[in-house]
N, C-alpha and C positions, 0 to 999 in steps of 0.2 A: 357626569354622562348620562341622559335620556334614553328611554327603549327607542326613540324616532332616530336619535343621532346614531346609536347603537346598529339599529338595521340597517340604514343609509350607508353607513360604514360596511356594514357585512353584504349589503349589495352592491358596493363601488368595489368590494376586493373581488369580487365574484366576479363582475364584469373585467377587470383589470386580469384576472387570470386566466379569463376564455379568449380575451385578445392577445395576452402571449403566447397561447397555447395556438392560435390560429397564427401568428406572424412567426414563432418558432414552433412548430410540431415535432412533436417527441420523435425522435430517430434512433434507428437502431444503432449502438456504437460501433460496430464492425463493418457496414456496408453503408451505411448513410443513408439508407432509404428510409421514407417515413413507416415508423411500425410502432403502433398504440403500444403493443406489450412489450416496448424497450428493444431487446433482441430479437429479430424476426427469425421465423421459422427456420430458415433454409442456413441461417448463421449458426443457430442453436444445435443442427445437425451437425455442422463442419467443427464445432466448439467441442462436441463429444468425443472426439479424438484425440483434442488437448488437455484436456483434462488430466490433472495427474493422479493415477489409480495405483492401486499396490500391485509389487512390490516396489516400496521408496526408500530413499536413506533415512534411517531414524533419527539422522541431525538436522538435516536441511530440507528433507521432505523432497527431492528428487528422485524422479522413477530411477530405478536399477536394472538391471537386466535378470536377476532371478531372486527367488523368496528368500534364499538361505543367506544374501548379501546383505550385511547390516547398515553399510554405507557406501557412498558413491565414492568414486576417485578421489574428489577433491576432499572431503571429510576424513578419508583413510588418511589422507598425507598432510593434512595440517590440524593444529588444534584451534577451536573456535572458544569465542568470549560469550557468545549467546548459547543458550540451551536446548531450542528445539524453535524449528518453523516451519512454514508451508508457502507456497506458491500455488495460485488456483489453476493457471493455465502455462504450458510451455510458452515460451516467446517466440512464436513462428506467427506466421500470418492466417487468419487476419487480428491477433491478438495484438503482434507488434505494430501495425498500423493504427490500430485503435488508441495504444497508449500513447503513439507518437503525437497524434492529433489532440488526446487528452494533455498531454504536457507541454506541446508547443504552439498549438491552435485553439488556445480558450474553450476547450470543449469541455468545460468544468463539471457540465451535466452528467457525463458519461461517469462521474462517479460516483452518482447514486445509483445506476446500474450494478458497477464493480461492487459496491458493498451488499447488493442483494444477493451476490452469487458469493460472496466472501461468509455471509451469515447463513446462506443453505448449504453450503461445503462444510464449513467450518467454526460452525455457532457451537456446537457440542465440543471441540477442542478449546475453544475461547473460554467457555465455561468451567471446562476442568482445569485450564490454565490459574483462573481466576486472579485475572491482571488487578492490582491498584490504579494502575495509572497507564493512558495511551499516549504514545509519543511518537510525532512522524520525523523521517529523518529530515534535517533540516539543507534548506540551501545556503549556501553564502550569500551576504546581502546583495554582491555587486549582481549575482546570477539571480537572485530574487528580485531584481530591480528592474532588470532587462525584461525578464519573463513575466513580473506580474503578480506571481503568487507561484504556491509551492504547491505542485500536486499531490504531494505525499499529505500535507495539510489537509487538502480538501478530502481525502476517503478518510483521513482518521478523524476528522469531525463528524462526520454523517454515521463512521461506525460508534464512535463514542456515543453519540447523541440517540442512537437507536437502543444500544445497550445500558445505557446510564452508567458509562463506565467516565471515569475525569479524562480530561484531555489536556496535555501541558505542552505548549508549542513555544515555551519562551526559555524553558532551561536550559535544552539541549542546542548547541551552537555550531555552527560551521565556522571554524576559525581560519582554515586556508582555501584559497583559491583554487581549485584543484583541475587537473586536465578530466575532460571526459572520460570516463572509465573504459568505455568500450572502444577505445583505441589502445588500450594497455594492455600488457601481459598479466598473466595471475601474480607475478613477484614485483611487478611494476605498481599493479594497482594496491597492495598493500604497502608498498614503500611509497605510494602516491598518497595515503592516507594516513599516515602516520603523525599523529598531533594534529590531524584535521579538523577534530571535534573537542569540546570542551563544556564542561557544566559549570552554569552560574553557581555563584555562592548561596543564592535565595533557594537554590534545591533543595526540597526536605527528602531525603531517602525515602522509598518505601521497597516492601519485599518484592515485590514482581512487578515489571514493565511489559507492554506488548510495544513493540516497534512496528513500523507501517511505513511501506516505501513502495514503490511500483514495482519496480524490477530488482530480482535476484539473479545475479551471474556465479561469483563465486563465492561471495559472502563476504567480502573484504569491507565493504563499507556497513553491511548489520555488523560485523565484528567490531570494527574501530569505535562506533558507537557505543555497544555492549561495554566494551571495556573500559570506557570513561564513566560510565553508569555504575558498573561494578565496583569500582577504584573508589567510587562516594558512597558505598553500602549497599549498593541493591542487590539481593540475592539471586534472582532468577532473570534472565531478558528472554522474551520470544519475539517471533517476528511473523508477520504476512505480508504478502506481496501478490501483487495483482498477476505479474507472470514470473518464471524462473528457466533458467536454462534446463537444457538435457542433459541428464547424469550418464554416467555408464559404468 
């Protein structure tokens, strides 16, 4: 490649990027208004009240009522296969609508914003966990075909790329086409996900895995995935999600 070809190629890329930016300007993932800084000032103020802060559950990271309380109600009454994890915001407006758009209306670019916030809040935690591998919670192939993409994989790729952590989108698979979890009770969720995941024989166990998903409610999905990974020799399983349910 000659210098002239390289120069013209670079100019063409810049023109293309500017054209795309003009046609599809950056918008705030929470209100949809044009915003050069990503999250607009108004929404960032709203998000402050939804950010998960201490005191929080020592296992799933949900907020709890008082500092002496080690675990939330769910974690006090069930055993988890995963070791620890965090959600970024409570699953309330405007977070819930933003994730809905990200998940069902092809707003994949929202993933970049989510990852920036994850790194700002939990970059040190990820460093402490020191995962060898990152794995997105997979969709069943039928649901993936219908939706066109896996929203967890969008986040996982962006986060893994920024941190230099390998991402594995193939080894963990969803075997069963399950009912949407939001329609089920706590016990029904666990039953619904029993045998839902499997690990391919090509998987080479590592010590620590970081699972990525969009929403954590009771932890049934993360648990089911962590269980099959630990059965294959993984020692520690952590998770990060964009939103999480309310603890008490």
